[in-house]
C-alpha positions as CSV (number, residue, x, y, z in Angstrom):
1,M,108.6,92.2,123.9
2,I,105.8,92.4,121.2
3,E,105.6,95.8,120.0
4,L,102.3,96.5,118.5
5,R,101.7,100.5,119.3
6,S,102.4,101.2,115.7
7,D,104.1,99.8,112.4
8,F,106.8,102.2,112.5
9,L,108.1,100.8,115.0
10,A,109.3,97.5,113.2
11,R,112.9,97.4,112.3
12,P,114.3,97.8,109.1
13,T,115.6,94.4,107.5
14,S,119.2,93.4,107.0
15,E,118.3,93.7,103.2
16,M,118.0,97.6,104.2
17,V,120.7,97.7,106.5
18,H,123.4,96.5,103.8
19,A,121.8,98.8,101.6
20,M,122.3,101.7,104.0
21,A,126.0,100.5,104.5
22,R,126.9,100.4,100.9
23,A,124.5,103.9,100.7
24,A,127.1,105.4,102.7
25,E,130.4,104.6,100.3
26,I,128.8,106.4,97.6
27,P,129.5,110.1,97.5
28,G,126.4,112.4,97.9
29,G,125.2,115.7,96.0
30,F,125.7,119.1,97.4
31,G,122.6,120.2,95.5
32,M,119.5,119.1,97.1
33,R,118.7,116.7,94.9
34,E,121.8,115.5,93.5
35,D,122.6,112.5,95.7
36,P,122.3,109.6,93.0
37,T,120.7,107.5,95.7
38,V,118.0,109.8,96.6
39,S,117.0,110.5,93.2
40,R,116.9,106.6,92.3
41,L,114.4,106.5,95.3
42,E,112.5,109.6,93.7
43,A,112.2,107.9,90.6
44,L,111.1,104.9,91.7
45,A,108.5,106.4,94.1
46,A,107.3,108.4,91.1
47,E,106.7,105.3,88.6
48,I,105.1,103.1,91.1
49,L,102.1,105.7,91.6
50,G,102.2,107.0,88.4
51,K,103.0,110.5,88.7
52,Q,105.6,112.9,87.2
53,D,108.2,113.4,89.9
54,A,108.4,112.9,93.8
55,L,110.0,114.2,96.5
56,F,112.0,112.5,99.4
57,V,110.6,114.1,103.2
58,P,111.7,112.9,106.5
59,T,107.5,112.4,107.6
60,C,104.5,112.2,105.8
61,M,103.1,114.8,108.1
62,M,105.8,117.8,106.4
63,A,104.2,115.8,102.9
64,N,101.2,116.6,103.7
65,Q,101.8,120.4,104.8
66,I,104.2,121.0,102.1
67,A,100.9,119.9,99.6
68,L,98.7,122.1,101.8
69,H,100.8,125.0,101.7
70,L,101.3,124.3,97.5
71,R,97.6,125.1,97.2
72,C,96.4,127.2,100.0
73,R,97.0,130.9,101.1
74,P,95.9,132.4,104.1
75,G,92.8,132.7,104.9
76,E,91.8,129.4,102.9
77,I,90.4,126.7,103.6
78,F,91.0,122.9,102.5
79,L,88.4,120.7,102.9
80,T,88.4,117.1,105.1
81,E,86.8,115.2,108.0
82,A,87.3,115.7,111.7
83,D,89.2,112.6,112.2
84,A,91.6,112.9,109.5
85,H,95.3,112.6,110.4
86,V,95.8,116.2,109.4
87,V,92.9,117.5,111.9
88,T,93.8,115.2,114.9
89,S,97.3,114.6,114.7
90,E,99.2,117.3,113.1
91,S,99.1,120.3,115.6
92,A,97.1,122.6,113.4
93,A,100.5,122.9,111.7
94,A,98.4,124.1,108.2
95,S,97.1,127.0,110.5
96,A,100.6,127.8,111.7
97,L,102.6,127.2,108.4
98,S,99.9,128.2,105.8
99,G,97.4,130.3,107.8
100,A,94.8,127.3,106.1
101,M,92.1,126.1,108.0
102,P,90.3,122.8,107.4
103,Q,86.1,122.8,106.9
104,L,85.2,119.7,108.8
105,L,82.8,117.7,106.6
106,P,80.6,114.2,107.4
107,A,82.5,111.2,106.4
108,A,82.2,107.2,107.5
109,G,85.3,105.8,108.2
110,G,87.0,108.1,106.2
111,A,84.9,108.5,103.1
112,L,84.0,112.1,102.5
113,D,79.8,112.6,102.6
114,I,79.6,113.3,99.0
115,E,76.7,115.7,99.1
116,A,78.4,117.9,101.7
117,L,81.4,118.0,99.5
118,A,79.5,119.2,96.7
119,A,77.7,122.0,99.0
120,A,81.0,122.8,100.3
121,L,82.7,123.1,97.1
122,G,79.6,125.2,95.5
123,P,79.8,129.4,94.6
124,V,81.5,131.8,97.3
125,D,81.3,134.9,98.2
126,A,82.8,137.7,99.7
127,Q,82.0,136.6,103.4
128,R,83.0,133.2,102.9
129,A,86.4,131.4,103.0
130,R,87.3,129.8,99.4
131,P,88.1,126.1,99.5
132,T,91.5,125.6,97.5
133,V,92.4,121.3,98.2
134,V,90.0,118.5,99.3
135,M,92.2,116.0,101.1
136,Q,91.6,112.5,101.7
137,E,93.0,109.8,103.4
138,N,93.6,106.0,103.1
139,T,93.7,103.6,104.2
140,H,92.0,106.0,107.8
141,V,94.0,105.8,110.8
142,R,91.2,107.0,113.2
143,S,88.9,104.3,112.0
144,G,90.9,101.4,112.3
145,G,92.8,100.8,108.9
146,R,89.3,101.6,107.0
147,V,89.5,101.4,103.3
148,I,88.3,104.0,101.3
149,A,86.9,102.4,98.0
150,L,88.7,103.2,94.7
151,D,84.6,104.2,93.0
152,H,84.3,106.6,96.2
153,M,87.6,108.5,95.6
154,R,87.1,108.7,92.1
155,Q,83.8,110.6,92.5
156,V,85.8,112.9,95.3
157,Y,88.3,113.4,92.6
158,Y,85.9,114.0,89.5
159,L,83.7,116.4,91.8
160,A,86.3,118.5,93.2
161,R,88.2,118.8,89.7
162,A,84.6,119.9,87.8
163,H,85.2,122.8,90.7
164,G,88.6,123.8,89.8
165,V,90.1,122.6,93.4
166,P,92.8,120.0,93.0
167,V,92.9,116.9,95.7
168,H,96.0,115.7,97.7
169,L,96.1,112.2,99.1
170,D,97.3,111.4,102.4
171,G,98.2,108.0,101.9
172,A,100.2,107.2,104.5
173,R,99.6,103.6,104.7
174,I,98.4,103.8,100.5
175,F,100.0,100.4,99.9
176,N,97.8,98.7,102.7
177,A,94.8,100.2,101.3
178,A,96.0,99.2,97.6
179,T,96.9,95.4,99.2
180,A,93.0,95.6,100.3
181,L,91.3,96.6,97.0
182,G,93.0,94.1,94.9
183,C,94.6,96.9,93.0
184,P,98.0,98.9,92.3
185,A,98.6,101.8,94.3
186,S,99.1,103.9,91.1
187,D,94.7,103.4,90.5
188,L,94.5,105.1,94.1
189,A,97.5,108.2,93.4
190,A,95.5,108.7,90.3
191,Q,92.3,109.8,92.1
192,A,94.5,112.8,93.6
193,D,96.7,115.6,92.3
194,T,99.5,115.3,94.7
195,V,99.9,111.8,97.2
196,S,102.0,111.3,100.3
197,F,103.0,107.6,101.7
198,N,105.3,106.7,104.6
199,L,108.2,104.8,104.0
200,N,108.5,103.6,107.8
201,K,105.4,102.2,108.4
202,G,104.2,98.9,107.2
203,L,107.4,99.3,104.4
204,C,110.0,99.0,107.7
205,A,112.2,101.7,106.4
206,P,113.8,103.3,109.4
207,V,112.3,106.6,108.4
208,G,111.5,109.0,105.3
209,A,108.3,109.7,103.2
210,I,107.7,110.4,100.1
211,L,105.6,113.1,98.4
212,A,104.8,112.7,94.5
213,G,102.5,114.8,92.0
214,P,103.3,116.7,88.8
215,H,106.5,118.2,88.0
216,E,105.9,121.8,88.6
217,A,104.6,121.2,92.2
218,I,107.5,118.8,93.3
219,A,109.5,121.3,92.1
220,E,108.0,123.8,94.4
221,A,107.5,121.3,97.0
222,E,111.8,121.3,97.3
223,R,111.6,125.4,98.0
224,V,108.6,124.7,100.4
225,R,110.5,121.4,102.4
226,Q,113.3,123.8,102.7
227,M,111.2,126.4,104.3
228,F,110.1,123.9,106.3
229,G,113.4,122.3,107.6
230,G,112.9,119.2,105.9
231,G,116.0,119.8,103.7
232,W,118.1,116.7,104.7
233,R,121.4,116.3,103.3
234,P,122.8,113.6,103.1
235,A,120.0,111.4,102.2
236,G,121.2,108.9,100.3
237,I,121.8,106.8,103.3
238,L,118.0,107.0,104.4
239,A,117.1,106.5,100.4
240,A,118.7,103.7,99.9
241,A,116.4,101.7,102.9
242,G,113.4,103.2,101.5
243,I,114.4,101.6,98.0
244,V,114.5,98.4,99.4
245,A,111.4,99.0,101.4
246,L,109.4,99.9,97.6
247,Q,110.8,96.6,95.8
248,T,110.6,94.0,98.8
249,M,107.9,95.2,101.2
250,I,104.8,96.3,99.4
251,S,104.2,92.1,98.6
252,R,104.2,90.8,101.7
253,L,101.5,93.2,103.3
254,S,98.8,90.9,102.7
255,E,100.9,88.9,106.1
256,D,100.4,91.6,108.2
257,H,96.0,92.1,107.2
258,A,96.5,88.2,107.9
259,Q,98.0,88.5,111.5
260,A,95.4,91.6,112.0
261,R,92.1,89.1,111.2
262,C,93.7,86.6,113.2
263,L,94.4,89.0,116.3
264,V,90.1,90.1,116.0
265,E,89.0,87.0,115.6
266,G,90.5,85.9,118.7
267,L,89.9,89.0,120.6
268,A,86.0,88.3,119.4
269,A,86.1,85.3,121.4
270,Q,87.1,86.6,124.6
271,D,85.0,88.1,127.4
272,G,85.6,91.9,128.5
273,V,86.4,93.6,125.2
274,V,84.6,94.1,122.3
275,V,86.0,93.6,118.4
276,D,84.5,94.8,115.0
277,P,85.5,92.2,112.8
278,A,84.1,93.6,109.7
279,A,85.8,96.9,110.3
280,T,89.6,95.0,110.2
281,E,90.5,95.5,106.8
282,T,94.3,96.0,106.6
283,N,96.5,96.2,109.7
284,I,95.1,97.9,112.4
285,V,92.9,96.4,114.9
286,L,90.5,98.5,117.4
287,A,89.1,96.5,120.3
288,R,86.9,98.6,123.4
289,P,87.5,97.2,127.1
290,L,84.3,96.6,128.7
291,S,84.9,97.9,131.9
292,M,88.9,98.1,132.4
293,N,90.1,101.7,131.3
294,P,92.0,101.6,127.9
295,M,95.5,102.9,129.6
296,T,95.0,100.6,132.8
297,L,94.7,97.6,130.6
298,A,97.5,98.6,128.0
299,A,99.8,98.9,131.3
300,A,98.7,95.6,132.5
301,L,99.7,94.0,128.9
302,A,103.1,96.0,128.9
303,K,103.5,94.3,132.4
304,R,103.4,90.7,130.2
305,G,105.5,92.2,127.3
306,V,103.1,93.1,125.0
307,H,102.6,96.7,123.6
308,V,99.0,98.1,122.6
309,L,98.3,101.9,122.1
310,P,95.7,103.4,124.4
311,F,93.3,104.7,121.6
312,G,90.2,106.8,122.7
313,Q,87.8,104.5,124.2
314,Y,89.8,101.8,122.4
315,I,93.1,100.0,122.6
316,R,94.8,100.0,118.8
317,L,96.8,97.1,118.0
318,V,99.0,97.3,114.6
319,T,100.7,93.9,112.7
320,H,103.9,94.5,110.7
321,R,106.4,92.0,109.4
322,E,108.0,91.4,113.1
323,I,104.1,90.2,114.0
324,N,103.9,86.7,113.8
325,A,101.8,83.8,114.4
326,D,103.6,83.4,117.7
327,A,103.3,86.8,118.4
328,V,99.5,86.9,117.9
329,E,99.0,83.8,119.9
330,T,101.2,85.5,122.6
331,T,99.2,88.8,122.5
332,L,96.0,87.0,122.7
333,E,96.9,84.9,125.8
334,A,98.2,88.1,127.6
335,F,94.8,89.5,126.6
336,R,93.1,86.6,128.2
337,A,95.4,86.5,131.3
338,V,95.0,90.3,131.9
339,L,90.6,89.9,131.2
340,A,90.4,86.9,133.1
341,G,92.4,88.3,136.3
342,E,90.0,91.6,135.8
343,N,87.2,89.1,136.4
344,H,88.3,87.3,138.9
345,D,89.0,90.7,140.9
346,L,85.0,91.6,140.3
347,S,83.8,88.0,141.8
348,A,85.8,88.8,144.7
349,R,84.8,91.9,145.8
350,R,81.0,90.7,144.9
């Protein structure tokens, strides 16, 4: 089976498994942040991102929602765009948990329109909700893992800070973005007050995420995490895998990007499906079937052992450490066979 639906389905490495087994023998702490392995993970994450402190949480969605709750009171708004993960895939949690609503700004590939942002940050009055945080997402999942340029992120950050509004970066795949841009993740994190990222996507840890930021924000985030049901204990076993992920998996993300490029170039040479090689910047490929329904195409590929995700009008393929050159070629062969079968059926009906 070739698993391309998401990189969170990649299994942990043997080094991670061994680290978890060793951590299971270490006594954990009773307090929320006493566990020594968790403390090591949080300190390492903060150091890598250039932030004062970090908090280990179950999911990146929870990290995003904690960050919003730190800034938003009921009736206030946060500024983002319509295809942001926090809008499309977090079950309106900001409204339910914090009483906050998104104000959706125009964007291209996840990059907020600067003029629209400036207007939204302008003076408010008694009839309009007050914006209390700006959210960016890098990489941007709905556009197929597109990367927001560092200069653009810097413009957003400076503009928001000039109006006294903090910025949160949903950096679920921040290390993919940094790899594509050829810069350290800390450069991207510097363009936000708080940053979240996944440990279990391209980094292949079994579960977990990080919220990083100033000491005072993370201290309050610990309370909010508990309120949201994320005060997990013991967490050292999972944190051990996260440490290995940060130490060993960031440097190999370029391999995933290379396999994604091979996929998109192979699909571009096939009839019956449309891709945009220029839009494949990291480890996500979006392919649009020309005549077959995406769900039908996904089901046909699954019968051949290739699992992809119907994604609106597209099929989504996400590379990770278990997708090598052989897996890419097998995937392309499966596409050729399925699409050729469709063309044969169409010719027969004519």
